[in-house]
C-alpha positions, 0 to 999 in steps of 0.5 A: 269690769274685766274690760277696765282691767284690760284697759288699765293693763294695756296702759301700764304696758304702754307706759313700760314700752314708752319709757323703755324707748325713751331710755334707749333712744335718748341722747342725754343720760338724764332724759334716759333716766327719766325714761327709766323712771317711767318704766319703773312706775309702769312696773309698779302699777302692774304689781298693784294691778296684781293685788300686790300693794306692798311689792308695788310700794317697795318698787316705787320706794326702792327703784324709782326712789333710791336707785333712780337718785343713785344713778342721777347722782352718778351722772352728775358726779361723773359729768358724763357727757352725751355722745357726739356725731360718731357715737350716734352712727355707731348707735344706729347700727346697733339698734337692730341688735338691741331689738333682737336681744330684747325680743328673744327673751320676750319670745322664749318666755311667751312660748313657755307661758303658752305651753304651760299655762295655768288654769284661768280660774285662779284669782290672786289672793292678797298677802298680809304685809306681816307674813310677807315680812316674816317670809323676807326677813326669815330665810332671805335675811342675808340677801335682803341686807346685801341689796343695801350693801350693794346700793351703798358700794354703788353710791360710794363708787359714784362719789369716788369717780366724781372726786377722781375727776376733780382732784388734780393729780399734782405731784404724781408725775414720774421721771423717766 
């Protein structure tokens, strides 16, 4: 049974890493978004593996559903194009910096976990949704509501950017 858990963990980690590489290396923004969605599904799978089904479902609903659709609308409304040949050369030069920037937190966090490793006999306990709801909406009601405000502002900004490019700026010429 423990071997199966390790296989599932490695599968989710592979899904996260593959999605991350697709996101970074994709030439198209829509393909990069597909890689991001793949990564977010892998993270949701890790939540399910940690016996936190409510958080896993919220990961899927909020990030995979709402945020991904928001990013997709922003891409479509702004009509962002993929980079040309010059952008590809600059991008290749920055890959080493991206790898170093992504490995640095992993190394520091890995060392912190190794130094202060918790006892191995701890087992995760399932938390009821009722308790979790009271916990989130009690002292954390304001941050919970601010998240929805941030999503709304991001969507309004995407729509505004989309309309600015399409509406001609007639009549706004100034005389010198």
